[in-house]
C-alpha positions as CSV (number, residue, x, y, z in Angstrom):
1,X,-16.6,29.7,23.9
2,X,-19.5,28.1,22.1
3,X,-23.5,27.8,23.8
4,X,-25.7,29.2,24.5
5,X,-25.1,32.8,25.8
6,X,-22.0,32.9,26.5
7,X,-21.7,37.2,27.3
8,X,-23.2,36.0,30.3
9,X,-20.5,33.5,31.1
10,X,-17.6,36.0,29.8
11,X,-18.8,38.8,32.1
12,X,-19.7,36.5,35.4
13,X,-16.1,35.0,35.6
14,X,-14.4,38.9,35.0
15,X,-17.0,39.7,37.6
16,X,-16.2,36.8,40.3
17,X,-12.4,36.9,39.5
18,X,-12.6,41.1,39.7
19,X,-14.5,40.8,42.8
20,X,-12.0,37.7,44.7
21,X,-8.9,40.5,43.7
22,X,-11.0,42.9,46.0
23,X,-12.0,40.3,48.4
24,X,-8.4,39.5,49.4
25,X,-7.2,42.7,49.7
26,X,-10.2,43.7,52.2
27,X,-9.7,40.6,54.0
28,X,-6.3,40.2,54.4
29,X,-3.5,39.9,56.3
30,X,-6.1,37.4,57.5
31,X,-7.5,35.4,55.1
32,X,-5.8,34.8,51.6
33,X,-7.8,34.1,48.9
34,X,-7.3,32.7,45.5
35,X,-9.1,30.8,42.3
36,X,-8.7,28.2,40.7
37,X,-9.8,28.6,37.1
38,X,-10.3,24.8,35.8
39,X,-9.8,24.2,31.8
40,X,-11.3,20.9,30.2
41,X,-11.7,18.2,33.6
42,X,-12.0,15.0,33.1
43,X,-16.1,15.6,34.3
44,X,-19.6,13.9,34.1
45,X,-19.9,16.5,31.9
46,X,-16.9,15.5,29.3
47,X,-18.0,11.8,29.0
48,X,-21.7,13.1,27.6
49,X,-20.0,14.7,24.5
50,X,-18.6,13.3,22.1
51,X,-15.3,11.4,20.6
52,X,-14.4,14.3,18.2
53,X,-15.2,16.9,20.6
54,X,-13.3,14.9,23.0
55,X,-10.4,14.9,20.7
56,X,-10.5,18.3,19.3
57,X,-10.4,19.4,23.3
58,X,-7.5,17.0,24.1
59,X,-5.8,18.2,20.3
60,X,-6.4,22.1,21.3
61,X,-4.9,21.3,25.0
62,X,-0.7,22.3,24.8
63,X,-0.1,19.8,27.3
64,X,-2.5,17.2,25.0
65,X,-5.2,15.6,27.0
66,X,-7.5,16.5,29.3
67,X,-7.2,17.6,33.1
68,X,-8.5,15.4,36.2
69,X,-9.9,16.1,39.1
70,X,-6.9,15.1,40.9
71,X,-5.1,18.5,39.8
72,X,-7.6,20.3,40.5
73,X,-7.3,18.6,43.9
74,X,-3.2,18.6,43.8
75,X,-3.6,23.2,43.3
76,X,-6.3,23.8,45.6
77,X,-4.3,21.5,48.3
78,X,-0.8,23.5,47.3
79,X,-2.9,26.9,48.0
80,X,-4.1,25.2,51.1
81,X,-0.2,24.7,52.1
82,X,2.3,27.1,53.9
83,X,3.9,27.0,50.7
84,X,1.5,29.4,49.0
85,X,1.5,31.3,52.5
86,X,2.4,35.1,50.2
87,X,0.0,34.4,47.7
88,X,-3.5,36.4,47.6
89,X,-5.4,37.6,44.7
90,X,-4.7,35.1,42.6
91,X,-6.0,33.0,40.1
92,X,-4.5,29.8,39.5
93,X,-5.0,28.6,35.7
94,X,-6.0,24.4,36.2
95,X,-6.1,23.8,32.5
96,X,-3.2,22.6,30.5
97,X,-1.7,26.0,28.7
98,X,-5.3,26.4,26.6
99,X,-5.5,29.4,28.4
100,X,-1.7,31.8,29.7
């Protein structure tokens, strides 16, 4: 990941994922713990990027578009629904296939 301190970002992200799995095991069956991991989502951050970077993101995404807040919200609604009642300790990637 380009930018300032990518090692710190990656370390913190990895720590959160490991913590969520440990927490899921310790609070089950009373509570389910899952993580939403959004990719490039149309937010104020993305709006501030130049056109070339925005186009490069779309092209590098297998679904060829940026995600929307509704994409993330739909996944959150699924996780809160009875349909996800047997999921815990999972990380759901909402990134259009960038990371598989």
